[in-house]
KOLTI-215130 format. One record per residue (C-alpha): residue number from 1; x, y, z. Coordinates in nm, 3 decimals, always signed. Layout:
# KOLTI-215130
{i NUM&X X&Y Y&Z Z}
...
***
This chain:
# KOLTI-215130
{i 1&X -1.225&Y +5.873&Z +0.337}
{i 2&X -0.867&Y +5.871&Z +0.229}
{i 3&X -0.788&Y +5.519&Z +0.105}
{i 4&X -0.433&Y +5.568&Z +0.237}
{i 5&X -0.537&Y +5.655&Z +0.590}
{i 6&X -0.401&Y +5.421&Z +0.872}
{i 7&X -0.748&Y +5.331&Z +0.967}
{i 8&X -0.827&Y +5.194&Z +0.624}
{i 9&X -0.489&Y +5.017&Z +0.607}
{i 10&X -0.562&Y +4.857&Z +0.959}
{i 11&X -0.919&Y +4.758&Z +0.851}
{i 12&X -0.791&Y +4.585&Z +0.530}
{i 13&X -0.532&Y +4.393&Z +0.730}
{i 14&X -0.797&Y +4.288&Z +0.983}
{i 15&X -1.029&Y +4.163&Z +0.717}
{i 16&X -0.742&Y +3.973&Z +0.534}
{i 17&X -0.641&Y +3.807&Z +0.851}
{i 18&X -0.994&Y +3.715&Z +0.936}
{i 19&X -1.059&Y +3.560&Z +0.592}
{i 20&X -0.751&Y +3.338&Z +0.640}
{i 21&X -0.884&Y +3.198&Z +0.956}
{i 22&X -1.235&Y +3.120&Z +0.785}
{i 23&X -1.297&Y +2.764&Z +0.689}
{i 24&X -1.347&Y +2.614&Z +0.346}
{i 25&X -1.675&Y +2.448&Z +0.278}
{i 26&X -1.793&Y +2.126&Z +0.129}
{i 27&X -2.076&Y +1.870&Z +0.087}
{i 28&X -2.059&Y +1.511&Z +0.100}
{i 29&X -2.340&Y +1.271&Z -0.012}
{i 30&X -2.350&Y +0.903&Z +0.082}
{i 31&X -2.567&Y +0.638&Z -0.076}
{i 32&X -2.522&Y +0.270&Z +0.031}
{i 33&X -2.697&Y +0.150&Z -0.289}
{i 34&X -2.408&Y +0.307&Z -0.507}
{i 35&X -2.162&Y +0.032&Z -0.481}
{i 36&X -1.823&Y +0.059&Z -0.667}
{i 37&X -1.715&Y -0.292&Z -0.562}
{i 38&X -1.631&Y -0.532&Z -0.275}
{i 39&X -1.319&Y -0.433&Z -0.080}
{i 40&X -1.066&Y -0.714&Z -0.088}
{i 41&X -0.879&Y -0.760&Z +0.232}
{i 42&X -0.559&Y -0.778&Z +0.025}
{i 43&X -0.579&Y -0.415&Z -0.010}
{i 44&X -0.413&Y -0.396&Z +0.329}
{i 45&X -0.093&Y -0.577&Z +0.230}
{i 46&X +0.275&Y -0.509&Z +0.303}
{i 47&X +0.615&Y -0.588&Z +0.151}
{i 48&X +0.946&Y -0.717&Z +0.292}
{i 49&X +1.265&Y -0.707&Z +0.096}
{i 50&X +1.626&Y -0.808&Z +0.168}
{i 51&X +1.735&Y -0.449&Z +0.200}
{i 52&X +1.894&Y -0.268&Z +0.480}
{i 53&X +1.742&Y -0.367&Z +0.821}
{i 54&X +1.402&Y -0.486&Z +0.695}
{i 55&X +1.476&Y -0.853&Z +0.719}
{i 56&X +1.787&Y -0.866&Z +0.927}
{i 57&X +1.733&Y -0.649&Z +1.244}
{i 58&X +1.374&Y -0.607&Z +1.134}
{i 59&X +1.161&Y -0.923&Z +1.125}
{i 60&X +1.462&Y -1.139&Z +1.210}
{i 61&X +1.706&Y -1.074&Z +1.479}
{i 62&X +1.817&Y -1.385&Z +1.681}
{i 63&X +2.040&Y -1.173&Z +1.917}
{i 64&X +1.731&Y -0.963&Z +2.034}
{i 65&X +1.565&Y -1.032&Z +2.359}
{i 66&X +1.239&Y -0.968&Z +2.165}
{i 67&X +1.291&Y -1.267&Z +1.938}
{i 68&X +1.141&Y -1.619&Z +1.959}
{i 69&X +1.335&Y -1.950&Z +1.918}
{i 70&X +1.331&Y -1.911&Z +1.537}
{i 71&X +1.498&Y -1.558&Z +1.563}
{i 72&X +1.167&Y -1.380&Z +1.470}
{i 73&X +1.093&Y -1.063&Z +1.635}
{i 74&X +0.766&Y -1.108&Z +1.848}
{i 75&X +0.721&Y -0.730&Z +1.875}
{i 76&X +0.733&Y -0.670&Z +1.503}
{i 77&X +0.503&Y -0.967&Z +1.449}
{i 78&X +0.245&Y -0.826&Z +1.721}
{i 79&X +0.262&Y -0.479&Z +1.553}
{i 80&X +0.203&Y -0.648&Z +1.221}
{i 81&X -0.116&Y -0.821&Z +1.337}
{i 82&X -0.230&Y -0.513&Z +1.493}
{i 83&X -0.154&Y -0.325&Z +1.180}
{i 84&X -0.413&Y -0.560&Z +1.010}
{i 85&X -0.174&Y -0.673&Z +0.735}
{i 86&X -0.342&Y -0.934&Z +0.510}
{i 87&X -0.059&Y -1.035&Z +0.264}
{i 88&X +0.320&Y -0.972&Z +0.257}
{i 89&X +0.519&Y -0.974&Z -0.064}
{i 90&X +0.876&Y -1.128&Z -0.050}
{i 91&X +1.180&Y -1.128&Z -0.116}
{i 92&X +1.169&Y -0.801&Z -0.323}
{i 93&X +1.179&Y -0.573&Z -0.498}
{i 94&X +1.501&Y -0.524&Z -0.694}
{i 95&X +1.666&Y -0.799&Z -0.473}
{i 96&X +1.436&Y -1.052&Z -0.643}
{i 97&X +1.608&Y -1.010&Z -0.985}
{i 98&X +1.936&Y -1.164&Z -0.850}
{i 99&X +1.779&Y -1.393&Z -0.595}
{i 100&X +1.813&Y -1.780&Z -0.628}
{i 101&X +1.580&Y -1.924&Z -0.384}
{i 102&X +1.780&Y -2.240&Z -0.326}
{i 103&X +2.045&Y -2.045&Z -0.155}
{i 104&X +1.798&Y -1.974&Z +0.132}
{i 105&X +1.692&Y -2.334&Z +0.217}
{i 106&X +1.850&Y -2.607&Z +0.411}
{i 107&X +2.086&Y -2.592&Z +0.703}
{i 108&X +2.193&Y -2.234&Z +0.769}
{i 109&X +2.553&Y -2.336&Z +0.793}
{i 110&X +2.556&Y -2.448&Z +0.442}
{i 111&X +2.393&Y -2.147&Z +0.291}
{i 112&X +2.616&Y -1.941&Z +0.069}
{i 113&X +2.693&Y -1.576&Z +0.115}
{i 114&X +2.651&Y -1.350&Z -0.191}
{i 115&X +2.682&Y -1.003&Z -0.295}
{i 116&X +2.343&Y -0.854&Z -0.359}
{i 117&X +2.396&Y -0.652&Z -0.671}
{i 118&X +2.073&Y -0.460&Z -0.630}
{i 119&X +2.174&Y -0.281&Z -0.300}
{i 120&X +2.527&Y -0.357&Z -0.256}
{i 121&X +2.491&Y -0.557&Z +0.067}
{i 122&X +2.634&Y -0.903&Z +0.157}
{i 123&X +2.339&Y -1.140&Z +0.168}
{i 124&X +2.400&Y -1.419&Z +0.434}
{i 125&X +2.075&Y -1.614&Z +0.315}
{i 126&X +1.992&Y -1.680&Z +0.695}
{i 127&X +1.631&Y -1.591&Z +0.601}
{i 128&X +1.479&Y -1.780&Z +0.309}
{i 129&X +1.153&Y -1.952&Z +0.209}
{i 130&X +1.097&Y -2.153&Z +0.528}
{i 131&X +1.181&Y -1.867&Z +0.756}
{i 132&X +0.948&Y -1.633&Z +0.578}
{i 133&X +0.671&Y -1.892&Z +0.587}
{i 134&X +0.732&Y -1.908&Z +0.970}
{i 135&X +0.685&Y -1.520&Z +0.980}
{i 136&X +0.359&Y -1.553&Z +0.775}
{i 137&X +0.211&Y -1.807&Z +1.018}
{i 138&X +0.323&Y -1.604&Z +1.314}
{i 139&X +0.157&Y -1.286&Z +1.176}
{i 140&X -0.137&Y -1.450&Z +1.022}
{i 141&X -0.058&Y -1.312&Z +0.677}
{i 142&X -0.068&Y -1.459&Z +0.343}
{i 143&X +0.264&Y -1.492&Z +0.162}
{i 144&X +0.315&Y -1.345&Z -0.186}
{i 145&X +0.639&Y -1.476&Z -0.345}
{i 146&X +0.803&Y -1.285&Z -0.636}
{i 147&X +1.012&Y -1.502&Z -0.860}
{i 148&X +1.338&Y -1.398&Z -1.034}
{i 149&X +1.261&Y -1.292&Z -1.393}
{i 150&X +1.594&Y -1.115&Z -1.417}
{i 151&X +1.881&Y -1.366&Z -1.375}
{i 152&X +1.661&Y -1.656&Z -1.292}
{i 153&X +1.549&Y -1.952&Z -1.519}
{i 154&X +1.214&Y -2.106&Z -1.601}
{i 155&X +1.299&Y -2.422&Z -1.403}
{i 156&X +1.395&Y -2.220&Z -1.096}
{i 157&X +1.051&Y -2.055&Z -1.110}
{i 158&X +0.846&Y -2.379&Z -1.145}
{i 159&X +1.065&Y -2.567&Z -0.892}
{i 160&X +0.995&Y -2.305&Z -0.629}
{i 161&X +0.638&Y -2.356&Z -0.682}
{i 162&X +0.689&Y -2.737&Z -0.636}
{i 163&X +0.896&Y -2.670&Z -0.315}
{i 164&X +0.618&Y -2.462&Z -0.166}
{i 165&X +0.291&Y -2.627&Z -0.286}
{i 166&X +0.335&Y -2.980&Z -0.387}
{i 167&X +0.271&Y -3.285&Z -0.159}
{i 168&X +0.570&Y -3.498&Z -0.087}
{i 169&X +0.660&Y -3.755&Z -0.343}
{i 170&X +0.838&Y -3.507&Z -0.592}
{i 171&X +1.198&Y -3.398&Z -0.569}
{i 172&X +1.156&Y -3.041&Z -0.443}
{i 173&X +0.864&Y -3.113&Z -0.210}
{i 174&X +1.059&Y -3.399&Z -0.055}
{i 175&X +1.344&Y -3.149&Z -0.028}
{i 176&X +1.101&Y -2.928&Z +0.180}
{i 177&X +1.018&Y -3.238&Z +0.389}
{i 178&X +1.386&Y -3.316&Z +0.439}
{i 179&X +1.435&Y -2.953&Z +0.566}
{i 180&X +1.159&Y -3.003&Z +0.832}
{i 181&X +0.849&Y -2.900&Z +0.654}
{i 182&X +0.644&Y -3.193&Z +0.518}
{i 183&X +0.321&Y -3.003&Z +0.472}
{i 184&X +0.272&Y -2.787&Z +0.172}
{i 185&X +0.277&Y -2.412&Z +0.225}
{i 186&X -0.007&Y -2.371&Z -0.034}
{i 187&X +0.131&Y -2.028&Z -0.153}
{i 188&X -0.141&Y -1.862&Z -0.359}
{i 189&X +0.017&Y -1.549&Z -0.500}
{i 190&X +0.326&Y -1.541&Z -0.721}
{i 191&X +0.479&Y -1.232&Z -0.897}
{i 192&X +0.644&Y -1.276&Z -1.229}
{i 193&X +0.934&Y -1.053&Z -1.165}
{i 194&X +0.980&Y -0.694&Z -1.036}
{i 195&X +1.000&Y -0.383&Z -1.227}
{i 196&X +1.139&Y -0.549&Z -1.532}
{i 197&X +1.075&Y -0.242&Z -1.741}
{i 198&X +1.342&Y -0.048&Z -1.539}
{i 199&X +1.694&Y -0.023&Z -1.672}
{i 200&X +1.807&Y -0.033&Z -1.308}
{i 201&X +1.688&Y -0.387&Z -1.287}
{i 202&X +1.923&Y -0.689&Z -1.300}
{i 203&X +1.826&Y -0.876&Z -1.629}
{i 204&X +1.619&Y -0.577&Z -1.758}
{i 205&X +1.416&Y -0.669&Z -2.063}
{i 206&X +1.217&Y -0.483&Z -2.311}
{i 207&X +0.833&Y -0.548&Z -2.321}
{i 208&X +0.844&Y -0.810&Z -2.584}
{i 209&X +1.133&Y -1.007&Z -2.431}
{i 210&X +0.986&Y -0.988&Z -2.085}
{i 211&X +0.648&Y -1.100&Z -2.193}
{i 212&X +0.766&Y -1.403&Z -2.391}
{i 213&X +0.984&Y -1.524&Z -2.094}
{i 214&X +0.711&Y -1.457&Z -1.830}
{i 215&X +0.462&Y -1.633&Z -2.041}
{i 216&X +0.676&Y -1.951&Z -2.047}
{i 217&X +0.736&Y -1.918&Z -1.675}
{i 218&X +0.355&Y -1.871&Z -1.614}
{i 219&X +0.275&Y -2.189&Z -1.808}
{i 220&X +0.520&Y -2.395&Z -1.614}
{i 221&X +0.421&Y -2.260&Z -1.283}
{i 222&X +0.046&Y -2.308&Z -1.334}
{i 223&X +0.107&Y -2.652&Z -1.480}
{i 224&X +0.286&Y -2.720&Z -1.146}
{i 225&X -0.012&Y -2.592&Z -0.947}
{i 226&X -0.318&Y -2.464&Z -1.125}
{i 227&X -0.465&Y -2.311&Z -0.815}
{i 228&X -0.201&Y -2.026&Z -0.804}
{i 229&X -0.259&Y -1.667&Z -0.892}
{i 230&X +0.002&Y -1.486&Z -1.106}
{i 231&X +0.083&Y -1.112&Z -1.086}
{i 232&X +0.261&Y -0.987&Z -1.409}
{i 233&X +0.507&Y -0.712&Z -1.386}
{i 234&X +0.347&Y -0.383&Z -1.512}
{i 235&X +0.535&Y -0.072&Z -1.575}
{i 236&X +0.678&Y +0.139&Z -1.278}
{i 237&X +0.851&Y +0.385&Z -1.495}
{i 238&X +0.584&Y +0.637&Z -1.583}
{i 239&X +0.747&Y +0.788&Z -1.889}
{i 240&X +0.574&Y +0.831&Z -2.230}
{i 241&X +0.594&Y +0.458&Z -2.309}
{i 242&X +0.453&Y +0.302&Z -1.982}
{i 243&X +0.125&Y +0.213&Z -2.142}
{i 244&X +0.300&Y +0.042&Z -2.440}
{i 245&X +0.469&Y -0.189&Z -2.182}
{i 246&X +0.138&Y -0.266&Z -2.010}
{i 247&X -0.042&Y -0.335&Z -2.330}
{i 248&X +0.220&Y -0.577&Z -2.454}
{i 249&X +0.243&Y -0.763&Z -2.124}
{i 250&X -0.130&Y -0.793&Z -2.083}
{i 251&X -0.186&Y -0.901&Z -2.437}
{i 252&X +0.073&Y -1.170&Z -2.414}
{i 253&X -0.007&Y -1.295&Z -2.079}
{i 254&X -0.379&Y -1.248&Z -2.101}
{i 255&X -0.465&Y -1.610&Z -2.055}
{i 256&X -0.235&Y -1.656&Z -1.748}
{i 257&X -0.246&Y -1.318&Z -1.557}
{i 258&X -0.458&Y -1.264&Z -1.266}
{i 259&X -0.324&Y -0.934&Z -1.167}
{i 260&X -0.102&Y -0.672&Z -1.316}
{i 261&X +0.147&Y -0.509&Z -1.071}
{i 262&X +0.178&Y -0.125&Z -1.047}
{i 263&X +0.404&Y +0.085&Z -0.833}
{i 264&X +0.422&Y +0.439&Z -0.726}
{i 265&X +0.623&Y +0.649&Z -0.476}
{i 266&X +0.555&Y +1.008&Z -0.364}
{i 267&X +0.781&Y +1.289&Z -0.249}
{i 268&X +0.760&Y +1.640&Z -0.154}
{i 269&X +1.090&Y +1.743&Z -0.350}
{i 270&X +1.014&Y +2.102&Z -0.394}
{i 271&X +0.865&Y +2.166&Z -0.035}
{i 272&X +0.531&Y +2.269&Z -0.170}
{i 273&X +0.251&Y +2.137&Z +0.046}
{i 274&X -0.037&Y +2.182&Z -0.190}
{i 275&X +0.133&Y +1.994&Z -0.472}
{i 276&X +0.227&Y +1.720&Z -0.237}
{i 277&X -0.127&Y +1.693&Z -0.128}
{i 278&X -0.239&Y +1.649&Z -0.481}
{i 279&X +0.013&Y +1.377&Z -0.572}
{i 280&X -0.223&Y +1.078&Z -0.563}
{i 281&X -0.443&Y +1.235&Z -0.838}
{i 282&X -0.162&Y +1.094&Z -1.052}
{i 283&X -0.222&Y +0.745&Z -0.906}
{i 284&X -0.600&Y +0.772&Z -0.968}
{i 285&X -0.521&Y +0.832&Z -1.334}
{i 286&X -0.271&Y +0.555&Z -1.366}
{i 287&X -0.547&Y +0.305&Z -1.223}
{i 288&X -0.807&Y +0.444&Z -1.445}
{i 289&X -0.588&Y +0.412&Z -1.756}
{i 290&X -0.486&Y +0.062&Z -1.665}
{i 291&X -0.838&Y -0.053&Z -1.593}
{i 292&X -0.951&Y +0.068&Z -1.933}
{i 293&X -0.661&Y -0.115&Z -2.106}
{i 294&X -0.754&Y -0.446&Z -1.904}
{i 295&X -1.127&Y -0.405&Z -2.015}
{i 296&X -1.020&Y -0.343&Z -2.387}
{i 297&X -0.792&Y -0.651&Z -2.397}
{i 298&X -1.046&Y -0.875&Z -2.212}
{i 299&X -1.310&Y -0.779&Z -2.460}
{i 300&X -1.093&Y -0.797&Z -2.764}
{i 301&X -0.964&Y -1.152&Z -2.693}
{i 302&X -1.293&Y -1.269&Z -2.506}
{i 303&X -1.107&Y -1.340&Z -2.176}
{i 304&X -1.347&Y -1.488&Z -1.927}
{i 305&X -1.144&Y -1.466&Z -1.622}
{i 306&X -1.078&Y -1.132&Z -1.430}
{i 307&X -0.761&Y -0.957&Z -1.447}
{i 308&X -0.714&Y -0.710&Z -1.153}
{i 309&X -0.458&Y -0.455&Z -1.035}
{i 310&X -0.209&Y -0.535&Z -0.762}
{i 311&X -0.061&Y -0.209&Z -0.637}
{i 312&X +0.214&Y -0.403&Z -0.470}
{i 313&X +0.456&Y -0.104&Z -0.396}
{i 314&X +0.343&Y +0.238&Z -0.274}
{i 315&X +0.461&Y +0.484&Z -0.005}
{i 316&X +0.625&Y +0.815&Z +0.045}
{i 317&X +0.986&Y +0.793&Z -0.027}
{i 318&X +1.222&Y +1.079&Z -0.111}
{i 319&X +1.457&Y +1.178&Z +0.173}
{i 320&X +1.652&Y +0.853&Z +0.258}
{i 321&X +1.872&Y +0.702&Z -0.022}
{i 322&X +2.075&Y +0.391&Z -0.023}
{i 323&X +2.342&Y +0.539&Z +0.181}
{i 324&X +2.079&Y +0.558&Z +0.469}
{i 325&X +1.945&Y +0.215&Z +0.382}
{i 326&X +1.617&Y +0.376&Z +0.290}
{i 327&X +1.528&Y +0.445&Z +0.664}
{i 328&X +1.285&Y +0.728&Z +0.600}
{i 329&X +1.152&Y +0.912&Z +0.902}
{i 330&X +0.789&Y +1.014&Z +0.837}
{i 331&X +0.596&Y +1.334&Z +0.940}
{i 332&X +0.225&Y +1.426&Z +0.961}
{i 333&X +0.226&Y +1.537&Z +0.601}
{i 334&X +0.334&Y +1.189&Z +0.495}
{i 335&X +0.065&Y +1.028&Z +0.689}
{i 336&X -0.197&Y +1.227&Z +0.488}
{i 337&X -0.052&Y +1.113&Z +0.163}
{i 338&X -0.065&Y +0.741&Z +0.280}
{i 339&X -0.431&Y +0.799&Z +0.373}
{i 340&X -0.500&Y +0.944&Z +0.024}
{i 341&X -0.334&Y +0.637&Z -0.142}
{i 342&X -0.566&Y +0.421&Z +0.067}
{i 343&X -0.876&Y +0.635&Z -0.025}
{i 344&X -0.766&Y +0.610&Z -0.393}
{i 345&X -0.755&Y +0.223&Z -0.372}
{i 346&X -1.089&Y +0.221&Z -0.188}
{i 347&X -1.251&Y +0.429&Z -0.478}
{i 348&X -1.126&Y +0.175&Z -0.716}
{i 349&X -1.215&Y -0.132&Z -0.524}
{i 350&X -1.375&Y -0.295&Z -0.831}
{i 351&X -1.028&Y -0.332&Z -0.996}
{i 352&X -0.766&Y -0.280&Z -0.727}
{i 353&X -0.781&Y -0.606&Z -0.535}
{i 354&X -0.431&Y -0.605&Z -0.372}
{i 355&X -0.205&Y -0.321&Z -0.243}
{i 356&X +0.128&Y -0.361&Z -0.056}
{i 357&X +0.280&Y -0.070&Z +0.142}
{i 358&X +0.659&Y -0.075&Z +0.096}
{i 359&X +0.792&Y -0.179&Z +0.338}
{i 360&X +0.703&Y -0.330&Z +0.671}
{i 361&X +0.977&Y -0.250&Z +0.922}
{i 362&X +1.281&Y +0.003&Z +0.921}
{i 363&X +1.301&Y +0.042&Z +0.547}
{i 364&X +1.049&Y +0.311&Z +0.418}
{i 365&X +0.833&Y +0.157&Z +0.677}
{i 366&X +0.531&Y +0.217&Z +0.930}
{i 367&X +0.743&Y +0.074&Z +1.217}
{i 368&X +1.101&Y +0.119&Z +1.324}
{i 369&X +1.341&Y -0.073&Z +1.559}
{i 370&X +1.585&Y +0.163&Z +1.744}
{i 371&X +1.815&Y +0.032&Z +2.015}
{i 372&X +1.603&Y -0.303&Z +2.017}
{i 373&X +1.282&Y -0.110&Z +2.090}
{i 374&X +1.001&Y -0.106&Z +1.840}
{i 375&X +0.815&Y +0.215&Z +1.783}
{i 376&X +0.541&Y +0.337&Z +1.531}
{i 377&X +0.585&Y +0.591&Z +1.254}
{i 378&X +0.323&Y +0.842&Z +1.150}
{i 379&X +0.212&Y +0.646&Z +0.858}
{i 380&X +0.129&Y +0.335&Z +1.066}
{i 381&X -0.194&Y +0.490&Z +1.187}
{i 382&X -0.397&Y +0.557&Z +0.880}
{i 383&X -0.309&Y +0.215&Z +0.754}
{i 384&X -0.428&Y +0.055&Z +1.070}
{i 385&X -0.749&Y +0.240&Z +1.068}
{i 386&X -0.835&Y +0.142&Z +0.718}
{i 387&X -0.720&Y -0.217&Z +0.759}
{i 388&X -0.918&Y -0.287&Z +1.068}
{i 389&X -1.224&Y -0.096&Z +0.985}
{i 390&X -1.286&Y -0.052&Z +0.599}
{i 391&X -1.435&Y -0.386&Z +0.526}
{i 392&X -1.725&Y -0.456&Z +0.290}
{i 393&X -1.830&Y -0.231&Z +0.006}
{i 394&X -1.667&Y +0.064&Z -0.154}
{i 395&X -1.947&Y +0.334&Z -0.214}
{i 396&X -1.951&Y +0.613&Z -0.480}
{i 397&X -1.928&Y +0.937&Z -0.294}
{i 398&X -2.044&Y +1.286&Z -0.416}
{i 399&X -1.806&Y +1.538&Z -0.292}
{i 400&X -1.866&Y +1.919&Z -0.380}
{i 401&X -1.642&Y +2.195&Z -0.238}
{i 402&X -1.376&Y +2.441&Z -0.254}
{i 403&X -1.069&Y +2.340&Z -0.484}
{i 404&X -0.713&Y +2.470&Z -0.563}
{i 405&X -0.452&Y +2.464&Z -0.826}
{i 406&X -0.106&Y +2.367&Z -0.756}
{i 407&X +0.146&Y +2.333&Z -1.055}
{i 408&X +0.007&Y +2.089&Z -1.312}
{i 409&X -0.269&Y +1.978&Z -1.066}
{i 410&X -0.587&Y +2.168&Z -1.135}
{i 411&X -0.913&Y +2.205&Z -0.942}
{i 412&X -0.804&Y +1.973&Z -0.663}
{i 413&X -1.069&Y +1.935&Z -0.386}
{i 414&X -0.958&Y +2.030&Z -0.037}
{i 415&X -1.125&Y +1.710&Z +0.081}
{i 416&X -1.011&Y +1.377&Z -0.039}
{i 417&X -1.287&Y +1.122&Z +0.060}
{i 418&X -1.362&Y +0.743&Z +0.040}
{i 419&X -1.673&Y +0.572&Z +0.186}
{i 420&X -1.738&Y +0.230&Z +0.292}
{i 421&X -2.047&Y +0.026&Z +0.398}
{i 422&X -1.987&Y -0.276&Z +0.614}
{i 423&X -2.303&Y -0.500&Z +0.590}
{i 424&X -2.177&Y -0.720&Z +0.870}
{i 425&X -2.175&Y -0.436&Z +1.119}
{i 426&X -2.416&Y -0.213&Z +0.945}
{i 427&X -2.176&Y +0.080&Z +0.961}
{i 428&X -2.097&Y +0.364&Z +0.722}
{i 429&X -1.711&Y +0.437&Z +0.739}
{i 430&X -1.627&Y +0.780&Z +0.592}
{i 431&X -1.242&Y +0.855&Z +0.528}
{i 432&X -1.160&Y +1.216&Z +0.491}
{i 433&X -0.831&Y +1.393&Z +0.435}
{i 434&X -0.830&Y +1.771&Z +0.467}
{i 435&X -0.541&Y +1.863&Z +0.251}
{i 436&X -0.539&Y +2.229&Z +0.364}
{i 437&X -0.253&Y +2.309&Z +0.587}
{i 438&X -0.404&Y +2.605&Z +0.760}
{i 439&X -0.793&Y +2.600&Z +0.733}
{i 440&X -1.068&Y +2.363&Z +0.843}
{i 441&X -1.344&Y +2.261&Z +0.603}
{i 442&X -1.701&Y +2.292&Z +0.725}
{i 443&X -1.883&Y +2.006&Z +0.582}
{i 444&X -2.240&Y +1.897&Z +0.543}
{i 445&X -2.276&Y +1.522&Z +0.525}
{i 446&X -2.590&Y +1.384&Z +0.370}
{i 447&X -2.714&Y +1.025&Z +0.378}
{i 448&X -2.925&Y +0.930&Z +0.080}
{i 449&X -3.043&Y +0.573&Z +0.165}
{i 450&X -3.184&Y +0.437&Z +0.487}
{i 451&X -3.145&Y +0.592&Z +0.835}
{i 452&X -2.835&Y +0.681&Z +1.033}
{i 453&X -2.795&Y +0.592&Z +1.393}
{i 454&X -2.779&Y +0.862&Z +1.662}
{i 455&X -2.406&Y +0.891&Z +1.701}
{i 456&X -2.081&Y +0.874&Z +1.514}
{i 457&X -1.731&Y +0.751&Z +1.631}
{i 458&X -1.472&Y +0.995&Z +1.515}
{i 459&X -1.104&Y +0.901&Z +1.493}
{i 460&X -0.859&Y +1.181&Z +1.395}
{i 461&X -0.474&Y +1.148&Z +1.303}
{i 462&X -0.329&Y +1.486&Z +1.339}
{i 463&X -0.072&Y +1.696&Z +1.509}
{i 464&X +0.018&Y +2.049&Z +1.574}
{i 465&X +0.236&Y +2.078&Z +1.284}
{i 466&X +0.246&Y +1.892&Z +0.945}
{i 467&X +0.624&Y +1.846&Z +1.007}
{i 468&X +0.572&Y +1.668&Z +1.334}
{i 469&X +0.737&Y +1.324&Z +1.345}
{i 470&X +0.730&Y +1.034&Z +1.588}
{i 471&X +1.034&Y +0.882&Z +1.753}
{i 472&X +1.145&Y +0.615&Z +1.970}
{i 473&X +1.085&Y +0.850&Z +2.265}
{i 474&X +0.788&Y +1.042&Z +2.167}
{i 475&X +0.460&Y +0.982&Z +1.968}
{i 476&X +0.352&Y +1.323&Z +1.851}
{i 477&X +0.124&Y +1.174&Z +1.577}
{i 478&X -0.122&Y +0.932&Z +1.689}
{i 479&X -0.501&Y +0.875&Z +1.680}
{i 480&X -0.752&Y +1.055&Z +1.911}
{i 481&X -1.108&Y +0.954&Z +1.940}
{i 482&X -1.445&Y +1.110&Z +2.040}
{i 483&X -1.822&Y +1.041&Z +1.973}
{i 484&X -2.067&Y +1.312&Z +1.832}
{i 485&X -2.447&Y +1.304&Z +1.818}
{i 486&X -2.626&Y +1.243&Z +1.488}
{i 487&X -2.985&Y +1.371&Z +1.449}
{i 488&X -3.162&Y +1.261&Z +1.123}
{i 489&X -2.979&Y +1.189&Z +0.802}
{i 490&X -2.766&Y +1.501&Z +0.778}
{i 491&X -2.478&Y +1.600&Z +1.006}
{i 492&X -2.235&Y +1.890&Z +0.993}
{i 493&X -1.863&Y +1.853&Z +1.079}
{i 494&X -1.560&Y +2.076&Z +1.068}
{i 495&X -1.259&Y +1.869&Z +0.935}
{i 496&X -0.943&Y +2.032&Z +1.090}
{i 497&X -0.643&Y +2.155&Z +0.892}
{i 498&X -0.399&Y +1.880&Z +0.779}
{i 499&X -0.593&Y +1.589&Z +0.918}
{i 500&X -0.712&Y +1.246&Z +0.837}
{i 501&X -1.051&Y +1.174&Z +1.006}
{i 502&X -1.238&Y +0.844&Z +1.006}
{i 503&X -1.607&Y +0.864&Z +1.091}
{i 504&X -1.783&Y +0.537&Z +1.190}
{i 505&X -2.160&Y +0.581&Z +1.181}
{i 506&X -2.408&Y +0.311&Z +1.272}
{i 507&X -2.704&Y +0.273&Z +1.040}
{i 508&X -3.060&Y +0.130&Z +1.060}
{i 509&X -3.054&Y -0.051&Z +0.730}
***
């Protein structure tokens, strides 16, 4: 036949179109005996900073009908509880490096107004330590305070610990009692500064200077309360010297550090879906490299206590700059990236023991307030599903299937997967992101230990388009649920295009 005939051309077009509709394929193998580590509830943390409408108009708004007698928004608090947030970092962020905590305690009429040099706002100091502690108790979250290592002093750092944690009888604990809070707050987690390797930071220091200053602060803070846990400032500036910074910090503070802080933000700057879907492979590499460095230093210096990673800032952030007060509006594509961040943290549950999505409300956040009404962004839903269900042990998961290349990212699996076994409920929780924008992935799931139950509950976060957003008026992206039958220890499932799927399977072991 003539290869140029209209029939052959039509047949070729038909075959090409059909192949595009065909699914990709994959295999997933689960084994409850192959444990990576215990999942710390602190993986499901969040972050509030004095920036834009996060504090004022977010968690605190005394003029709102939604607020309680202390000016704290009850709807934001309720959504925070439903989100499953475990720990909240405060008061920043870049704001921390110019913040003096004494400005934010005592009668509000006496508190000074100051210009925040980090973000250019006027800070009224109507919310400070005591108000944040009220919010922590209202939401059932643990507080994580970040001290000023930029323009702050050593005395300022250790006095804040005394104000929060000491019983009455000392100057600053008596000051706390004078202001109406006689009982200690018992704040366990304290950060030694924020992003101190960044030239954008007030009081920016090189690695040696930061390490020396942070060491002296750490000594004073732990002498004030030896029960606290300290998070040292790791590099957030991933240039060719980020490992040098982390090595210096960990080496110098090895006897005092309980965690090292890491940050990462993602953005689809070039509008390339496949590259954007591969971006958390960089996060995986950062964690693996940092873990190796921690192990090396602990081994070399015979450090007995563990040092973990606190991934205390992460999110999608690339559209909204400071002129929009970082009020990012998220779509379905962004929700997939957040789910992949969480998959990554689960897969490294042995070393990543805290993670804090940035931020909680209005500012690059899972929830927004518009015209005094709270609504949920697309990224709220994956975090809620992980936080409320993924408890117990992280499992090694074998994933085999089709891959793709995108820019510098090579052989990226279409499926991004993490697996959890909850011994309390005897459930396997399988978290699967299908990165493919157009094709489903036909997957065989095999259980290698014990027996599965006869059904699986499926929750899917998806939408018609990867560009779909939620708004105050419409929730295009939200979870849907269904139940499927399971026979034996193998099941098949088609993961739809651009979807996050959480599969909860009862077991008999």
